[in-house]
DRENTORKOL-3810 file (N, C-alpha, C; in nm, 4 decimals):
REM DRENTORKOL-3810
@n.u->6.8644; n.v->-2.8008; n.w->-14.8860; ca.u->6.9683; ca.v->-2.7265; ca.w->-14.9513; c.u->6.9974; c.v->-2.6026; c.w->-14.8676
@n.u->7.1237; n.v->-2.5746; n.w->-14.8534; ca.u->7.1662; ca.v->-2.4600; ca.w->-14.7737; c.u->7.1412; c.v->-2.3294; c.w->-14.8499
@n.u->7.0782; n.v->-2.2336; n.w->-14.7849; ca.u->7.0466; ca.v->-2.1057; ca.w->-14.8481; c.u->7.1740; c.v->-2.0361; c.w->-14.8959
@n.u->7.2813; n.v->-2.0476; n.w->-14.8197; ca.u->7.4079; ca.v->-1.9827; ca.w->-14.8569; c.u->7.4664; c.v->-2.0402; c.w->-14.9860
@n.u->7.4219; n.v->-2.1594; n.w->-15.0271; ca.u->7.4681; ca.v->-2.2168; ca.w->-15.1536; c.u->7.3873; c.v->-2.1647; c.w->-15.2716
@n.u->7.2774; n.v->-2.0986; n.w->-15.2435; ca.u->7.1907; ca.v->-2.0442; ca.w->-15.3478; c.u->7.2092; c.v->-1.8933; c.w->-15.3587
@n.u->7.2179; n.v->-1.8284; n.w->-15.2446; ca.u->7.2236; ca.v->-1.6825; ca.w->-15.2385; c.u->7.3615; c.v->-1.6400; c.w->-15.1901
@n.u->7.4236; n.v->-1.5558; n.w->-15.2686; ca.u->7.5573; ca.v->-1.5085; ca.w->-15.2343; c.u->7.5477; c.v->-1.3716; c.w->-15.1675
@n.u->7.6147; n.v->-1.3571; n.w->-15.0560; ca.u->7.6187; ca.v->-1.2262; ca.w->-14.9920; c.u->7.7329; c.v->-1.1458; c.w->-15.0527
@n.u->7.7170; n.v->-1.0164; n.w->-15.0563; ca.u->7.8185; ca.v->-0.9311; ca.w->-15.1175; c.u->7.9168; c.v->-0.8822; c.w->-15.0123
@n.u->8.0372; n.v->-0.8529; n.w->-15.0598; ca.u->8.1389; ca.v->-0.7966; ca.w->-14.9712; c.u->8.0970; c.v->-0.6583; c.w->-14.9265
@n.u->8.1675; n.v->-0.6088; n.w->-14.8299; ca.u->8.1401; ca.v->-0.4738; ca.w->-14.7816; c.u->8.0987; c.v->-0.4759; c.w->-14.6365
@n.u->8.0598; n.v->-0.3593; n.w->-14.5896; ca.u->8.0204; ca.v->-0.3443; ca.w->-14.4501; c.u->7.9032; c.v->-0.4373; c.w->-14.4194
@n.u->7.9165; n.v->-0.5135; n.w->-14.3150; ca.u->7.8106; ca.v->-0.6040; ca.w->-14.2735; c.u->7.8122; c.v->-0.7392; c.w->-14.3439
@n.u->7.9177; n.v->-0.7662; n.w->-14.4220; ca.u->7.9252; ca.v->-0.8929; ca.w->-14.4980; c.u->7.9100; c.v->-1.0134; c.w->-14.4067
@n.u->7.9895; n.v->-1.0212; n.w->-14.3018; ca.u->7.9866; ca.v->-1.1391; ca.w->-14.2149; c.u->7.8538; c.v->-1.1514; c.w->-14.1409
@n.u->7.7955; n.v->-1.0406; n.w->-14.1047; ca.u->7.6639; ca.v->-1.0428; ca.w->-14.0402; c.u->7.5604; c.v->-1.1030; c.w->-14.1351
@n.u->7.5579; n.v->-1.0539; n.w->-14.2593; ca.u->7.4617; ca.v->-1.1046; ca.w->-14.3583; c.u->7.4880; c.v->-1.2515; c.w->-14.3894
@n.u->7.6136; n.v->-1.2867; n.w->-14.4068; ca.u->7.6483; ca.v->-1.4251; ca.w->-14.4383; c.u->7.6086; c.v->-1.5184; c.w->-14.3244
@n.u->7.6369; n.v->-1.4798; n.w->-14.2019; ca.u->7.6051; ca.v->-1.5645; ca.w->-14.0871; c.u->7.4546; c.v->-1.5799; c.w->-14.0674
@n.u->7.3757; n.v->-1.4803; n.w->-14.1105; ca.u->7.2306; ca.v->-1.4887; ca.w->-14.0990; c.u->7.1735; c.v->-1.6010; c.w->-14.1861
@n.u->7.2367; n.v->-1.6269; n.w->-14.3015; ca.u->7.1826; ca.v->-1.7283; ca.w->-14.3919; c.u->7.2605; c.v->-1.8599; c.w->-14.3892
@n.u->7.3769; n.v->-1.8593; n.w->-14.3261; ca.u->7.4639; ca.v->-1.9769; ca.w->-14.3303; c.u->7.3972; c.v->-2.1026; c.w->-14.2752
@n.u->7.3199; n.v->-2.0928; n.w->-14.1717; ca.u->7.2586; ca.v->-2.2106; ca.w->-14.1114; c.u->7.1168; c.v->-2.2368; c.w->-14.1618
@n.u->7.0682; n.v->-2.1535; n.w->-14.2529; ca.u->6.9319; ca.v->-2.1697; ca.w->-14.3050; c.u->6.9308; c.v->-2.2703; c.w->-14.4213
@n.u->6.8219; n.v->-2.3470; n.w->-14.4272; ca.u->6.8043; ca.v->-2.4468; ca.w->-14.5334; c.u->6.6631; c.v->-2.4390; c.w->-14.5899
@n.u->6.6490; n.v->-2.4849; n.w->-14.7142; ca.u->6.5169; ca.v->-2.5041; ca.w->-14.7736; c.u->6.5074; c.v->-2.6510; c.w->-14.8139
@n.u->6.3855; n.v->-2.6959; n.w->-14.8367; ca.u->6.3661; ca.v->-2.8372; ca.w->-14.8687; c.u->6.3889; c.v->-2.8684; c.w->-15.0161
@n.u->6.3444; n.v->-2.7804; n.w->-15.1049; ca.u->6.3604; ca.v->-2.8044; ca.w->-15.2486; c.u->6.3952; c.v->-2.6750; c.w->-15.3197
@n.u->6.4736; n.v->-2.6892; n.w->-15.4263; ca.u->6.5028; ca.v->-2.5780; ca.w->-15.5153; c.u->6.4705; c.v->-2.6241; c.w->-15.6565
@n.u->6.3825; n.v->-2.5512; n.w->-15.7224; ca.u->6.3463; ca.v->-2.5841; ca.w->-15.8600; c.u->6.4226; c.v->-2.4885; c.w->-15.9501
@n.u->6.4902; n.v->-2.5467; n.w->-16.0492; ca.u->6.5737; ca.v->-2.4686; ca.w->-16.1405; c.u->6.5264; c.v->-2.4882; c.w->-16.2841
@n.u->6.5697; n.v->-2.3972; n.w->-16.3714; ca.u->6.5388; ca.v->-2.4148; ca.w->-16.5133; c.u->6.6412; c.v->-2.5082; c.w->-16.5773
@n.u->6.6345; n.v->-2.5225; n.w->-16.7078; ca.u->6.7246; ca.v->-2.6144; ca.w->-16.7778; c.u->6.8701; c.v->-2.5703; c.w->-16.7710
@n.u->6.8932; n.v->-2.4431; n.w->-16.7430; ca.u->7.0298; ca.v->-2.3910; ca.w->-16.7288; c.u->7.0742; c.v->-2.3898; c.w->-16.5832
@n.u->6.9958; n.v->-2.4550; n.w->-16.4975; ca.u->7.0240; ca.v->-2.4650; ca.w->-16.3540; c.u->7.0171; c.v->-2.3312; c.w->-16.2810
@n.u->6.9429; n.v->-2.2373; n.w->-16.3382; ca.u->6.9178; ca.v->-2.1108; ca.w->-16.2698; c.u->6.7964; c.v->-2.1313; c.w->-16.1796
@n.u->6.8055; n.v->-2.0931; n.w->-16.0540; ca.u->6.6931; ca.v->-2.1124; ca.w->-15.9616; c.u->6.5676; c.v->-2.0378; c.w->-16.0071
@n.u->6.4541; n.v->-2.1085; n.w->-15.9960; ca.u->6.3250; ca.v->-2.0507; ca.w->-16.0297; c.u->6.2398; c.v->-2.0333; c.w->-15.9045
@n.u->6.2474; n.v->-2.1319; n.w->-15.8143; ca.u->6.1568; ca.v->-2.1342; ca.w->-15.7009; c.u->6.2160; c.v->-2.2164; c.w->-15.5872
@n.u->6.2072; n.v->-2.1634; n.w->-15.4673; ca.u->6.2447; ca.v->-2.2374; ca.w->-15.3463; c.u->6.1162; c.v->-2.2874; c.w->-15.2815
@n.u->6.1214; n.v->-2.4096; n.w->-15.2270; ca.u->6.0037; ca.v->-2.4683; ca.w->-15.1631; c.u->6.0423; c.v->-2.5165; c.w->-15.0239
@n.u->5.9626; n.v->-2.4771; n.w->-14.9274; ca.u->5.9827; ca.v->-2.5164; ca.w->-14.7880; c.u->5.8598; c.v->-2.5946; c.w->-14.7420
@n.u->5.8823; n.v->-2.7129; n.w->-14.6875; ca.u->5.7740; ca.v->-2.7932; ca.w->-14.6320; c.u->5.7601; c.v->-2.7598; c.w->-14.4844
@n.u->5.6390; n.v->-2.7280; n.w->-14.4435; ca.u->5.6154; ca.v->-2.6891; ca.w->-14.3045; c.u->5.5301; c.v->-2.7923; c.w->-14.2335
@n.u->5.5931; n.v->-2.8614; n.w->-14.1401; ca.u->5.5213; ca.v->-2.9547; ca.w->-14.0547; c.u->5.4823; c.v->-2.8866; c.w->-13.9256
@n.u->5.4443; n.v->-2.9662; n.w->-13.8278; ca.u->5.3965; ca.v->-2.9110; ca.w->-13.7009; c.u->5.5038; c.v->-2.8299; c.w->-13.6281
@n.u->5.6309; n.v->-2.8626; n.w->-13.6490; ca.u->5.7371; ca.v->-2.7880; ca.w->-13.5811; c.u->5.7431; c.v->-2.6425; c.w->-13.6268
@n.u->5.6890; n.v->-2.6127; n.w->-13.7437; ca.u->5.6916; ca.v->-2.4758; ca.w->-13.7953; c.u->5.5874; c.v->-2.3863; c.w->-13.7297
@n.u->5.5084; n.v->-2.4427; n.w->-13.6398; ca.u->5.4119; ca.v->-2.3620; ca.w->-13.5646; c.u->5.4750; c.v->-2.3026; c.w->-13.4386
@n.u->5.5946; n.v->-2.3510; n.w->-13.4040; ca.u->5.6682; ca.v->-2.2988; ca.w->-13.2889; c.u->5.7219; c.v->-2.1599; c.w->-13.3259
@n.u->5.7158; n.v->-2.0677; n.w->-13.2326; ca.u->5.7523; ca.v->-1.9282; ca.w->-13.2591; c.u->5.8922; c.v->-1.9144; c.w->-13.3210
@n.u->5.9882; n.v->-1.9892; n.w->-13.2701; ca.u->6.1254; ca.v->-1.9808; ca.w->-13.3220; c.u->6.1298; c.v->-2.0208; c.w->-13.4690
@n.u->6.0559; n.v->-2.1241; n.w->-13.5057; ca.u->6.0526; ca.v->-2.1691; ca.w->-13.6452; c.u->5.9776; c.v->-2.0696; c.w->-13.7332
@n.u->5.8729; n.v->-2.0071; n.w->-13.6776; ca.u->5.8010; ca.v->-1.9041; ca.w->-13.7527; c.u->5.8949; c.v->-1.7885; c.w->-13.7850
@n.u->5.9760; n.v->-1.7494; n.w->-13.6874; ca.u->6.0734; ca.v->-1.6417; ca.w->-13.7087; c.u->6.1736; c.v->-1.6807; c.w->-13.8168
@n.u->6.2199; n.v->-1.8043; n.w->-13.8129; ca.u->6.3149; ca.v->-1.8534; ca.w->-13.9127; c.u->6.2524; c.v->-1.8505; c.w->-14.0520
@n.u->6.1274; n.v->-1.8943; n.w->-14.0628; ca.u->6.0581; ca.v->-1.8909; ca.w->-14.1919; c.u->6.0400; c.v->-1.7474; c.w->-14.2401
@n.u->6.0090; n.v->-1.6558; n.w->-14.1501; ca.u->5.9949; ca.v->-1.5149; ca.w->-14.1866; c.u->6.1270; c.v->-1.4581; c.w->-14.2383
@n.u->6.2376; n.v->-1.4948; n.w->-14.1739; ca.u->6.3688; ca.v->-1.4491; ca.w->-14.2188; c.u->6.4001; c.v->-1.5035; c.w->-14.3573
@n.u->6.3703; n.v->-1.6322; n.w->-14.3796; ca.u->6.3929; ca.v->-1.6912; ca.w->-14.5119; c.u->6.3118; c.v->-1.6168; c.w->-14.6167
@n.u->6.1865; n.v->-1.5918; n.w->-14.5858; ca.u->6.0988; ca.v->-1.5229; ca.w->-14.6797; c.u->6.1556; c.v->-1.3861; c.w->-14.7168
@n.u->6.2030; n.v->-1.3124; n.w->-14.6187; ca.u->6.2601; ca.v->-1.1796; ca.w->-14.6441; c.u->6.3857; c.v->-1.1869; c.w->-14.7300
@n.u->6.4712; n.v->-1.2849; n.w->-14.7020; ca.u->6.5945; ca.v->-1.3010; ca.w->-14.7798; c.u->6.5610; c.v->-1.3328; c.w->-14.9253
@n.u->6.4699; n.v->-1.4267; n.w->-14.9466; ca.u->6.4345; ca.v->-1.4642; ca.w->-15.0829; c.u->6.3632; c.v->-1.3498; c.w->-15.1547
@n.u->6.2789; n.v->-1.2759; n.w->-15.0868; ca.u->6.2141; ca.v->-1.1589; ca.w->-15.1469; c.u->6.3186; c.v->-1.0557; c.w->-15.1868
@n.u->6.4182; n.v->-1.0343; n.w->-15.1006; ca.u->6.5227; ca.v->-0.9351; ca.w->-15.1270; c.u->6.5988; c.v->-0.9657; c.w->-15.2550
@n.u->6.6270; n.v->-1.0944; n.w->-15.2798; ca.u->6.7036; ca.v->-1.1305; ca.w->-15.3997; c.u->6.6138; c.v->-1.1595; c.w->-15.5197
@n.u->6.4824; n.v->-1.1536; n.w->-15.4996; ca.u->6.3907; ca.v->-1.1721; ca.w->-15.6116; c.u->6.3662; c.v->-1.3162; c.w->-15.6516
@n.u->6.3903; n.v->-1.4089; n.w->-15.5608; ca.u->6.3644; ca.v->-1.5502; ca.w->-15.5873; c.u->6.2442; c.v->-1.5928; c.w->-15.5041
@n.u->6.1370; n.v->-1.6371; n.w->-15.5696; ca.u->6.0180; ca.v->-1.6743; ca.w->-15.4933; c.u->6.0421; c.v->-1.7945; c.w->-15.4020
@n.u->5.9776; n.v->-1.7929; n.w->-15.2885; ca.u->5.9777; ca.v->-1.9072; ca.w->-15.1974; c.u->5.8320; c.v->-1.9355; c.w->-15.1613
@n.u->5.7971; n.v->-2.0621; n.w->-15.1648; ca.u->5.6616; ca.v->-2.1051; ca.w->-15.1314; c.u->5.6695; c.v->-2.2030; c.w->-15.0149
@n.u->5.5722; n.v->-2.1945; n.w->-14.9268; ca.u->5.5641; ca.v->-2.2825; ca.w->-14.8108; c.u->5.4457; c.v->-2.3759; c.w->-14.8288
@n.u->5.4701; n.v->-2.5053; n.w->-14.8164; ca.u->5.3651; ca.v->-2.6063; ca.w->-14.8299; c.u->5.3480; c.v->-2.6748; c.w->-14.6951
@n.u->5.2241; n.v->-2.6822; n.w->-14.6512; ca.u->5.1935; ca.v->-2.7485; ca.w->-14.5245; c.u->5.1991; c.v->-2.9009; c.w->-14.5433
@n.u->5.2706; n.v->-2.9682; n.w->-14.4552; ca.u->5.2745; ca.v->-3.1139; ca.w->-14.4554; c.u->5.1349; c.v->-3.1643; c.w->-14.4199
@n.u->5.0902; n.v->-3.2666; n.w->-14.4908; ca.u->4.9577; ca.v->-3.3213; ca.w->-14.4661; c.u->4.8572; c.v->-3.2780; c.w->-14.5701
@n.u->4.8955; n.v->-3.1826; n.w->-14.6550; ca.u->4.8075; ca.v->-3.1432; ca.w->-14.7647; c.u->4.8333; c.v->-3.2373; c.w->-14.8819
@n.u->4.7611; n.v->-3.2194; n.w->-14.9898; ca.u->4.7813; ca.v->-3.3001; ca.w->-15.1104; c.u->4.9054; c.v->-3.2470; c.w->-15.1816
@n.u->5.0194; n.v->-3.3080; n.w->-15.1493; ca.u->5.1479; ca.v->-3.2578; ca.w->-15.1977; c.u->5.1529; c.v->-3.2538; c.w->-15.3501
@n.u->5.1043; n.v->-3.3576; n.w->-15.4169; ca.u->5.1106; ca.v->-3.3603; ca.w->-15.5636; c.u->5.0271; c.v->-3.2467; c.w->-15.6227
@n.u->4.9123; n.v->-3.2180; n.w->-15.5635; ca.u->4.8301; ca.v->-3.1067; ca.w->-15.6105; c.u->4.8986; c.v->-2.9735; c.w->-15.5823
@n.u->4.9591; n.v->-2.9594; n.w->-15.4647; ca.u->5.0317; ca.v->-2.8362; ca.w->-15.4312; c.u->5.1443; c.v->-2.8103; c.w->-15.5312
@n.u->5.2194; n.v->-2.9142; n.w->-15.5638; ca.u->5.3304; ca.v->-2.8999; ca.w->-15.6591; c.u->5.2763; c.v->-2.8659; c.w->-15.7975
@n.u->5.1711; n.v->-2.9335; n.w->-15.8385; ca.u->5.1095; ca.v->-2.9048; ca.w->-15.9689; c.u->5.0661; c.v->-2.7586; c.w->-15.9756
@n.u->5.0041; n.v->-2.7090; n.w->-15.8686; ca.u->4.9615; ca.v->-2.5689; ca.w->-15.8648; c.u->5.0801; c.v->-2.4729; c.w->-15.8711
@n.u->5.1903; n.v->-2.5078; n.w->-15.8035; ca.u->5.3106; ca.v->-2.4230; ca.w->-15.8101; c.u->5.3686; c.v->-2.4215; c.w->-15.9514
@n.u->5.3710; n.v->-2.5370; n.w->-16.0156; ca.u->5.4234; ca.v->-2.5446; ca.w->-16.1521; c.u->5.3378; c.v->-2.4593; c.w->-16.2460
@n.u->5.2080; n.v->-2.4607; n.w->-16.2257; ca.u->5.1191; ca.v->-2.3781; ca.w->-16.3072; c.u->5.1422; c.v->-2.2302; c.w->-16.2767
@n.u->5.1476; n.v->-2.1961; n.w->-16.1502; ca.u->5.1645; ca.v->-2.0573; ca.w->-16.1074; c.u->5.2934; c.v->-1.9961; c.w->-16.1627
@n.u->5.4024; n.v->-2.0739; n.w->-16.1601; ca.u->5.5322; ca.v->-2.0215; ca.w->-16.2033; c.u->5.5699; c.v->-2.0634; c.w->-16.3454
@n.u->5.4725; n.v->-2.1231; n.w->-16.4157; ca.u->5.4918; ca.v->-2.1639; ca.w->-16.5564; c.u->5.6158; c.v->-2.2523; c.w->-16.5715
@n.u->5.6250; n.v->-2.3528; n.w->-16.4845; ca.u->5.7365; ca.v->-2.4471; ca.w->-16.4886; c.u->5.6917; c.v->-2.5685; c.w->-16.5690
@n.u->5.7768; n.v->-2.6098; n.w->-16.6598; ca.u->5.7440; ca.v->-2.7252; ca.w->-16.7460; c.u->5.8247; c.v->-2.8456; c.w->-16.7075
END
């Protein structure tokens, strides 16, 4: 899912700079409540996320989501995905 479809940049000075920073960014999953309001963003990190450029991209995503108050969690590929998701649902009280 494209980050720009979840997070709206505001008009004003620096609008295009801010918009362009998130326009090409994506996350793997977005968990929403029953009213389709976002609760949690989830990013799956495989081996490519160990490359410096990808680490920088993940850091930028983290900062953007922190700024708007929407949690983002990173799950390592190769872990017990079902357990990771269960733990996230417990942590964020998702039913």
